[in-house]
N, C-alpha and C positions, 0 to 999 in steps of 0.2 A: 381706382376708387379707394379711398381710405376707409378703414373700419374703425369705429370709435369704441371705446370702452362703454358698456351699456349703462352702468351706474344707476343712480337713484332716479334720474330724470324720467325714463320710460317705464321703470319698474312700477308695478301695481296691478290691481285687478280691474278689468274692463268688462262691462256687460254688453251683450248683443242687443242693439236697439232697433236695427232695421236691416232688411235684405232688399237690395235693389231699390232703395228709397221708400219702401213700404214698412210700416210698423209691424211688430210681431202680434199675433202669429202671422207668418207669411207662407203661402202655399204656391207651389209651382209644379208644372208637369215635367217629370224626369223619370221615364220608364214607369209611369203612374204618378200619382199625386204624392209629393213630399211636402210636409209642413214643418217649418222651423218654429218651435214654441219658445225656446230660450237658449241662452248660451253665455259662456264666460271665457275670458282669456286672462291668464295670470302670468306676468313676466317678473322674473326676479333679478336682483342685481348681479347674480353670478351667471347671467345669460342663459338661463333655462326657462322653459315655458310649459304651461299646461293649458289646453283648450278643451272645453266640453260643449258640444252642441246637442240639444235635445230635439230630436226629430221624430216624426211619425210618417209612415207610408200608408197610403190608401185612406179612404174616408173614415174607417173605424179603427185605424191602426193605433196600437199602444205606443206611447212615446218611448224611444230608445236613445240612450246616450251614445254619441260619437266622441271618443276620447283620443286626443292627440297630445303628445308631449315630446320634448326634445330640447334643442338648443336654438339660439337666435343670435344674429348680429345686427347692429344698427350702424348705417353708414352716415357720412357727413351730410347727405341729402335727406335724412330722416326716413330712409327706406329700411324696413326691417326684413331680413331674410330668415325664414324659419326652416329648420332641418329636423323634421320629426324622427324620433328614434324607432327602433324595430318593435317596440312594445305598443306602438300606436295603432289605432284602428285604420288609419290612413297614413302611409309613409311618404306620400308625394310632397316634395318641398314646395313652399309657397312664399309669396311676398306680400308686404303691406306697407302703407305709409302711416307715419306717426305725425300727428298735429296736436301736440300738447295733451289735451284730455281725450283725444279721439284717435282710434286706429281703424283704418279702412283696409280690409283684406279683399283682394281681387283674386277670384278663382274662376277660371274659364270666363263665362259671361256674367258672373254674379259678383256683387259688391256687398260685403258684410261689414256693417259699421258697429264698432264697439266703443262705448264711452266709459271713461274712468269712473269707477265706483267711489263715491264719497265716503270718507271714513265715518264710522258710526260715532254718534255723540256720546255713547256710553250710558244713555238714559233708558 
């Protein structure tokens, strides 16, 4: 499998819009209730990434950020392989598919969909 230079194509900031096909906020049972309230994924042209997911645990839990950063590669099939660094809250590698303005991350049984953030108009 060939690995491509990441370049400007995939670079940008993507916002979390759904989990398992449901809009945010999304709640699921995982050793109690976990709620995803927001998230973002930023990919740079030098093949580094930063992801932040805002989650809360339990019915009255305060939102807490989950921060993951590291490097990524993009292959010719538009599969992105993420390698979190040691400073990340979660160091487990993961993969995603890139489809132009959308990145779909599959982790265990969950699908997180991120959409490219439109540039601000400056107004």
